[in-house]
N, C-alpha and C positions, 0 to 999 in steps of 0.2 A: 705905176710903172708907166703907163701911156704918158702921163704927163713928164715925167722925167725924160724919156724918149723924146718927146715933143720939142724939149729945150736942145737936144742934140740936133734935130732936124731944122731948127731954126738957126742954128750956127754953120755958115757956109762951109767951115773946114770940116765939120762933122757930117754935114747933110749928105754929101756925096755917097757915103757909105750906109748910114742909117736910113735914107729913104729906100735903098735897095733890100736892105736885111730886116728891117723892123717888121715889115708886113709878114714875113715867114715866121718870126718868132711869135707875133700875134697869132697867127693862125694854129699854132701849136699850143697855145695857152691852156687849152683843157687838159694837157698832160702835166703832171707834177715831174719834179726832178728825178723820180724813178719810172716814169712812163705810166703811172696809174691816172685813170681818167677822174676828172674833177669838173664840177660845174661852179664851185665856189672857191675863192682864195680868202680864208678868213671868213669875213662876213660880206665880202663883196663878190657879185656875180662875174664869173668869167667872161670876158669879151673876146671872142676868138675871131673878130672880123678885121679886114684889112683891104689894102688896095695894093696890087702888084703893078709894076711898070706897065704902061699902056692903059692905065685907068681900069684894070680888072678887078672888079670888086668880089670879095666872098665873105660870107658870114660864119662858116663853119669849117673844121679841118677837112670833111669830106669835099666842100667846094673848092678848098685851096688845092687839094689833091687833084681834082678834075682839072683845074686850071692848069697845074704843072704837068698833067697828063697830055695836054694839047699840044706840047712840044717835048716828046720824051728825048729827042736827039740832044736838044740843047741841055735839058737836065742832066742826061747821062755825060755829056762832056764837061759840064760845069762840075758835078760831083767827081768825076775821074780827076779833074784839076786839083780839087780840094784835097781828095784822098792821096793823090801822088805827092801833093806837097808835103802832107805829113810824113808819108813813107820815106821820102828823099831827106827830109829835115832841112828843107830850104824851099825858097819861091820857085815858081815856074818861070823859065827864061824863053825868049823867043824861040831859040833853037829847039826847045821842048815841045813846043806846039804841034808838031806832025805827030809825035809820039802820043800825046793826049788825044788828038783826033783819031789816030789809028785804034788806041785801045777803046774809045767810046764807040766807034764802029764795030768792034769785036763784042763789046758788050751788048749794043743792039742786036746783033746777029744771035746772041745767046739769051734772047727774051729779057734783057736789062736785069738780069739777076746780079745783085751785090756780090755774090760769090765768084761770079765770071769777072767782075771788075777786079776784086782783089788778086784772083789768079794772073789776070792779064797784066797787072801792075808789077806783080812779084817776077814774072817772065820777062818783063820789058828790059832792054838794054839799059834805060835810065837807072833802073833799080839795081839791076844785077852789076853793073858797072860804076856804081856810084862810089865816090871817094868818101870815107868816113874820117872825119877830124880824129886826131888823137892827141893826148896830152903833150906829145913831142913836137907836134905842129906849133902849139902855142909858145913853146919854149923857142923853137926856130925862129918864129915870127918876132918873139921879144927880143932874142939876140941880135936879128938884123938891124932892129930900130936903134940899139945902143951901142 
């Protein structure tokens, strides 16, 4: 797996994302697809080491967690953005950034609990006032083209 991902990091088109996210995946390699701990994948020993941006090295999931905990606020804001993207069914836009930051601050004030993040997202105007696409939207868009 590492060799395949190395190919992605050597391609400039892929490297900008893979350089950032691969290390997180490596740090969680000890967990299988359903979250059970493993030290082997087949006959190969699991290698959960990696390097985060800023040349921050880790060898175990516990060390990865420790590095991420050094900046809880940045982690909370990033996770808020990702969960909100999923909840809205669209990417985050520039106008959404203040809401993301506000939710992350509220999550921090509530001891960084994931349940607090979900609650704050669901209560946010972005989520409550989102526009949901319907089948008729697609028909309207198609009829405007033709």
